[in-house]
N, C-alpha and C positions, 0 to 999 in steps of 0.2 A: 724265738726271735729270728728274723731274717738275717743271714750273714751280711756283713758290710765289708767291702773290699776297697782299699785305697789304691788307685792306679797311679802311684807316684813313688819315685825313689827319693824324694826330698825329705831329709831328716826333719826339717822344720814343719812340713805338713804333717808328718807322722806324729811329732810332738804335740802339735795343736789338736789333732784328732784324738790322741790319747788323753789330753787334758780334759776332754769332755766326758771321759769315763766310758766311752764306747769300746766294745771289743771289735777288733777288725783285723783283717789280713792285709798283707801288702802284695800286690802283683804289679810288677813294673810293666808299663806299656812301652813297647819299643816301636813308636810310631815316627814317621817322618814329620818333623816339626817345621818344614819349610812352608811359607805362606805367600800368598799373592800380596805384594806390598801395596797394591791399590786398595786393599780392604782396610776398613777403619780398625783402630785398636780393639774396639768392642767386638767386631766381627772376628778378628784374629783370635782373641783369647777365648771367646765362646766356641769357635770352631775347633781350636786345639784341645780344649777341655773335653768337648764331646768326642773328638777323635780318640783321645786317650781312653775315655770311658768305654767306647765301643770296642776298641781293640782288646781290652781286658774282658769285657762282657762276652765276646765271641769265644773265649776259652772256657766259659762256665755254663752251668745248668741253672743256677739260682744265685740270688744275692742282689744287693744294691751296690753298684759300682760308682765310686766318686772319682771324677777326673777334674783336674785344675791346671790352669796355666796362667803365668804372670808376665806382664810386660811393663816396662818403664817407658814413659813417653814425655819427651821434652819438645815443646813447640812443634807438634805433629811428627816428630822424628822418634822412631822406636829405638830404644837402647837395649839390646839383648845382653847376653853374657859375653864379656870381653874375651877375645881370643888369646891375648897376651898382656904383659905388663904395660906396654905402651898404650894399647887400646883402653885398658882400665884407667890409666892416668888421664887420658883424653876425656873419658866419660865423666870422671869425677870433676875434672876441670870445667866441663860444660855445666854440670849440675850445681856447683858451688855458687852460693849467693843468689840462687834462683829457685823458683817453684817448678815442680813437675808433677805428673800424675802417674799413679800406679794402678794398672788395670789387672784384675784377676777374673778369669772366666771360671765358671763352676758348672759341672754337669753331673747329674745323678741319674743313673739308669737302673731300672728293675730288669734284671736279666730274664726272668720268667715271663713277664708281660710285655716287655719292650717299652714300657712307659718311661719317658725321659723328660727331665726338666733341665733346661740350660739357661743360665743367667750370668750376671757379672756384678762386680763391685768396683768403684773408683774411689781412690783416696789421693788427696793433694798433699805433697810433701815439700817443705822448704828447707833447703840447706843454708847454713851460715856461710858467709864468705870464708874462704880458706886460703892459706898461703901455699906457695908451691912446695915448700918443705912439708907442710901438713898433708898435702895430697900425696906426696911421695911416701911419707911415713905410713899413711893409711894403706896405700896399695901394697907396701912392703909387708903388711901384716898377713897377707895372703887371703883375706876375707873376700876380696873382689872377684875371684876367678870363677866361681860357679853361680854367680848372682846376676840377675837382670839388673842393668844399670850400674853394675860394678860395686854395689854396697850391700851390707847387711844391717838393716835398721835395728835388729836385736843384738848386734855386736858392737864393735868399736866405732862404727859410723854413727852410733847414737849421740856421740858428743858433738857432732856437727849438724844434727837435726834441730832446726830453729822452731818449726811448727809442723803439725799434722792436722789436716782437716778431713775427717772421715774415720774409717775403720783401721786401727793399727794392725790388726791381724791380717788384713788384706795385704798390707805391705810385706808381711812375713811370708805370705803365699796361700793363705786359706781364710777367707772371710767367715769366721765361725758363726756369727749371728745369722748371716744369710744362709749358711749351710744348715743350721738348726731349723730355720723356716722351711727350707726345701725338704729336709728329712721328714718334717711333719706331714707333708703332702704324700709321703709314702708310709705313713702310720708309725714313724719312729719318733718317740719323744725323748729328748735328752734328759729331762728330769721326770 
């Protein structure tokens, strides 16, 4: 079986890939994640996912490299990872009581042939209205700091999620059903 390499330091992506029963290695892609803000969210996540996969593939002779990138978008405004407590509080304040979209770009590259498939998934998430105290208490859990949009759907933020339309795993950072479909194109069957 062809080796599978996940180009991500994200523990959540690693857990999701492991849950599929696949053997894989982790190679962290140290790529510049700056993007042209004029690009659409779809273009941004797809380009970053491919950039990550290509950076890792360049270090290898064989294997399937999986790259992914996630963005949270509220009214055409991209919410990245908060720089500090204040920015995390501001992001959650903006999200509470509203719907937003989570975009995850996915790229799979066969190192030996160069064959690459790049795609994305979008999921709509609606937060309940929150009090200022709830926002402050949530941010003080520390969950916000390495997450796009300043929240972890699989963590304590779950108590504030009113609804999800689309793939839950996409919000966590790896749309597993879409990944399974892409892996089939490379001859890898999950089951």
